[in-house]
N, C-alpha and C positions, 0 to 999 in steps of 0.2 A: 528522241524522235523515232529511232528505229524500233524501240519497244512499242510505241504507240501505233506504228504501222502494222506490226505483227498482231497486236491485240485487235485493232480495227478490222484487219483482213479476216482474222479468225471469227470475229463476231458476225461479219457479213456472211461468211461461209456457213457458220452454224445456223444462222437465221434461215438460209435457203435449204440447208440439209434437213433441218427439223420439219420444215413444211412439206417436203416431198415424201409421201407415204412410202415406207419400205426402205428408204435410204438410211444411212447411218454415218458415224464418225469415220469408219474405215474407208467407205466410198469417198467421202469428202477429202480424206488425206491423199487418196490415190489421184483424184481429180486435181488437187492443188500441188501435186509433186513438182511440176516444172517451176512454179513460183517459189516453192520451198527450197529449191536447190541453192538459191542465193542467200538463204537465211543462215545466221550463225546459231549456236546451241541455244542461247537464251531466247532468241526470236522463235525458234522451233518450239520450245517449251511453252512460250506465251501464246503462240498461234494455236497449239493443240489444246491448251487449257481454256482459251476463249471459245474455240470451236466446240469442245465437249460440253462446256457450261451452257452455251447458248442453245445447243441442241436439246438440252434438258427442258428449257423453257418452251421453245417453239414446237417441239415434238408433241406437246400436249394438244396443240390446236387441231391437227388432223385426227387425233385420237378422239377428241370430244365432238367435233363437227361431223367427221366422216365415219367414225367408228373404225378407223384404220390406224394402227400404231405408226406414228411418224418415225419412231426408232424403236429398237428392240425392247426397251425398258418400259414402254408405254401401255402395256396390256392392262394393268389396273385402271389406267386413265380411260381406256376404251370401255371397260366394264362399268365403272362408276360415273365417268364423265358423260356418257350417253344418257344416263338418268337425268342429269341436269339439262341436257339438250332437249329431251322430251318435254321438260317443263319450261322450255324457252329461257333457261338460265345458264346457257353455255358460257356467256361472258363472265359470270360470277365464278364458275368452275375454273376457267382459265386464269382469272385474276387471283383467286386464293392459292392456286398452284404456283403462280409466279411469286407471290409473297412467301409461300412456304419454301420455295427453292432458295430464296435469299436467306431465310432463317437457317436452312440446312447448311448453306455455305459458311455462315457465321459460326454455327455450332461446330462444324468440322474444323475450322481454323482454330477455334478455342481449345478443342480437345487436343489437336496436334501441338499447340503451343504448350499445353500442360504436360504432354508426354515426351516432347522432343529431347529434353535433357536425359531422360531414361533411355531413349533410343540411342542418343549419341554416346552414352556410357557403355552400352552393350553391343552396339552395332558392328564392332570389329569382328565379332563371331561370324558375321555373314560373309566375310571376305575369304574364308577358307574354302578350298576345293570341296571338302566334305560337306560343308553347309550348302554350297551350290548344288552338290549332288542330291541331297535330300530335298532341296527346294524343287529341283527339276523333276525328281520322282513324284513329288506332290502335284506339280503342274500336269505331268503326263497322266497321273491317276485321275485328275479332274477331267482332262480331255476324254478319257475313256469312260468315265462314270456319269458325266453330266450332260453332254450334248446328245442330240438325236434321241431324246426320250430314254436316255440311259441304255441305248443299244450298244453294248460293248463291242460285238464283232464289227459293226459298221464303223464305230469310232476307231477301232484298231486298224482297220483297212485304211481309213483316211490318214491316220498317223503314219503308217508305213509308206503310203504314197508320198506324203510330204517329206518324210525323211529321205526317201529314195531320190526325190528331186533336189534335195540339198547336197547330195554327195558328189556330183560331178565338179571338177575344178580343184581348187586348193583345199587343203585339209589342215586342221589343227594338230593332227598326229603324224603327218607325213610331209616331207618337203616336196614330194612329187605331185604332178597333176594326175588325176585319176578319173576313170570312167568318162572319158571325153569322146569315146567312140570314133577317135580319129578326127574329130571336128575341133579345129583350133579355137573357135569362139567359145566352146564349152570349157576351155581352160579357166575362164573367169566365172564359171558357174552358170546355172539357169537364171535368166534375168527375173527380177522381182516383179516388175510391173505386169507382164503378161500373166503371171500366177495370180496376182491380186485381181486383175480384171476378169480373167477366165473363171476363177473359182468363187469370187465374191460379187463382182459387179454384174456380170452376165446373168447369173441366177436371179439376182435381185430384179433386173430389168424384165426377165421372163415372168416372174411372179407379178410384177406391176402390170404387165401387158395382159396377163390372164385374169386379173382381178375383175369380178363382176359386181362390185359394190355400186349401188345406185347413185351414190353421191348426192343425196337429197339434203339440201340445207333448210333448216327450219328457222323462222324468224326468231331473233333473240332479243330479250329485254335488255336495254342499255343499263349498265350499272357503273357508277362513278368509282374512281380509285378510292376515295374516302370511304364509301360504303363497303367496298371490298375489304379494306384494312380494318374497319369497325367490325365487320362480320367475322373476319379472321381472329381478331383480338378477343372477341367475346366467346367464340365457340371452338376455335381450332388450335390455340397455342400449345396446349399440352400434347395433343396428337402430333403436332409438328415437331416438337422437341423429342418426343419418344421416337418418332420415325427417323430423326436425325441421328440419334445414338445408335439405333439398330442398323441403319444404313451405313454408318461409319465403320462399325465392327465388321459387317458383311463385306464391305468394300475391299478388304484385304484378301478375300478368298480368290485364288487364281482362277482365271477363265470365266468366272460367272459374276464377279464383283457387283456391278450395279444391277444386273438382273436379279441376283440373289437379294441385294439390298431392298429393291422395290417390292419384290414378292414376299419377302419375310416380314417387312413392316406392314404390308397390306394384310397378310394373313393374321398377324397379331392384332391389328386394329379391328379386323372383321370379327375376331373373337371377343374383343373388349366392347365394341360398339357395333353389333350386327345390323342395326337399323339406321346407321348414320353414314350414308355414302360420302358426305362431305369430309368427315374425319378419315375415312378409309382412303379417299382420293388424295387428300393433303398429306397424310402420313406416308403414303407410297411415293409421291412426287418429291417430298422433302428428303426422304431416304435416298432417292435417286441422286440428288445433287451432293449430299453428304458423302455417299459412297463413291461418287465420281472423284472427289478430292482425295479420299482415302486411298483409292486404287492407284493414284499417281505416286504415292509415297514410296512404295518398294522400288519403283523405277528411279525416282529422284535421289533416294538415300543409298541404295545398294546396287542399282543398275539391273534390276530384274523386272521385265515387263510381265504383267499378269493378265492383260486383256488383248484381244485381237488388234484393236486400233493402236495400243501401246507398242505392239511388236513392230508395226509399220513405223511408228515414231522412233522406236529404238534403232531401226535400220538407218533412218535419216540422221539421227543424232551421231551414230558411229561414223557415217560418211562426212559429217561436219566436224569430226575430230574429237568427239566426246568420249571420255572413258572414266566413269566414276570410280573404277577400281584403282586408279592411279592417285586418288586423293589420299592424303595422309590420315585424315580422320573425318568422321561423319559430320563433325561440327561445321565444317566448311560447306557441306551440302545443305545442312539445316539453315545456315546463315543465308545461303542463296534462296532457299524456299521463302523465308520470312521477309527478306529485303527486296527480292526481285520477282517472286511469283505471287505471293499472297496479296499484296496491294492491287495488282492487276486482276487477280481472281475476284476480289470484292467488287472492283469496277465492272468486270464482265457480268456479274450477277445483278448489279444495279441496272445496267443497260438492258439486261434480259427482262427485268421487271417492267421497265419503261416500254420496251418494244413488243414483248410477246403478246400482250393481251389486246392492244388496239389493232394489231395487224390483221388478223383472222380471215373473215369470209371472202373478201374480194380476191385475195391472192389464191386461196384454195379453190375458189370457184373457177378461176382461170385455169389452174392446173388440172382440175377435174375435167373441164371441157376439152382441153387440148392434150389429154394424156398420151395419145399416140405420137403427137408431134414432140412432146417432151422426151419420150423414150427414144425417138429417132435422133433427136439432138444430142442426148446423152451418149448414144451408141456412136454417133459420128465423132463426138468429142473424145471418146475412149480410143477410137481408131487413130485419130490425129495424134493424141498423146503418146500412144504406143510407138507410132512411126517416128515421132519427134525424138523420143528418148532413145530409140534404136539408132537413129542417125548420129546423135551426139555421143553414143557409146560405141559407134563404129561396128554395130552388130545388127543392123536393121533387118536383115533377112531372118536371123535367129529369133528376134523379137516377133516378127510377123508369123513365122511358123509356130512358135510357142503360143501366140495369141489364138491362132486358129485351133490348134490341138486342145489347149486348155479350155477354150470357150465351149468346144464341143463336149468335153468331159464335164464341164460345169453345168451345161444344160441337162446332161444325164443325171447329175447329182442335185438338181434344183430342189428336190424334195428333202434333201438332207442339209444339215448345218455343216459347212466345210471349214469352220474355224480350227478344228484339230489339225487338218491338213496344213493350213497356213501357219499355225503355231510351229509344227515340226519342220516345215520348210525353212522358216527364218531362223529358228533356234537350233536346227539340226546339227550344224557344224560345232557349235559351242557345247551342246549336250553330248555329242560324241567325244569331244576332247575332255570334258569333265568326267564322264564315265570311264574313259580310258585311263586317265590319271588316277582315279579312285581305285581302279583295279590293281594299279602298280603299288599302291600304298600297303 
């Protein structure tokens, strides 16, 4: 029953998150954090998996209808989906994407099942400090080389800011409190929620408020599910499988996983079938879901988060008592994946297929008309959330000051991707400890 509650809540949150242009999994995790405090480790994993899976489905809807990506991986859907919308075939586009996403999830599970014994046999290598050292080097390298149009100086500054914010309080390399500036509340570190709201949510709201999209909805031809499946089976199966494999492989790349999955498969399909927007669209969206599942495996098997939203999840899992490094072998982690995660992952994708495509215009039309009210409600919710968490943490004044300061900085950085900053803030202490121990070897 508890697992069903976690999955259902994640599906509802994912449906809403995908429909709100510019929002994403990380924002949803921040919003849901008070609810998630009562969740155990398995519930947190199931909530995240359901949320992330559902966003892949519903994020296609604003991309096709509005020309605005519902989440960061929907850019190919914007490019190719709007071509369907101009031909009044938007529902067909959303339908084949939903079917393709289910195919992507099945292929990802099948590949994982085939490789898990190999992973279990060699995964002990990942538990050494040296391995974590090189993994963190890899992640830092990606933060520097991938975000903000590969602008290394900007990414370096963001990483340094995030690392500096992670330093006050307790340390993995020293028993003493440090850099507290004489403020007792800083002994427990800079609070996470104001950082997430200030550097992720506030810039997102600013971009949404400044959007000038006309939000014109075109009439769409009704297409039955049977016709969608027939169209998919006749024309798109190979493109979907190809996208699933490409997306799965790219899903393991730290920092860019599903973004790389989507765009790599889209680029490949565009070269293979330059005049087929349907194949390009389905290949990219299938890769999205396959890559989403693959990106969770490093976290589930060896405890290394490789995306921004997984870092937030990682922090919550640690608070809930999770420590994958205490497991005797990876086989127990793999057993958990196939017995407790995979069945619900399949259920989440089937629900996404059923929900994503009939949903469409009415909800988005309401959101488009009331955009300012929606943003105002979101802002009020963030303020209440920050205050509530500050009260239960007995540091409400520090939460409030941090929220104001970080929101102001976030607005100044709204033209930049702040994921490197958040990466280094949450992982900074662990990275410092790993690097320090590696230097002593």
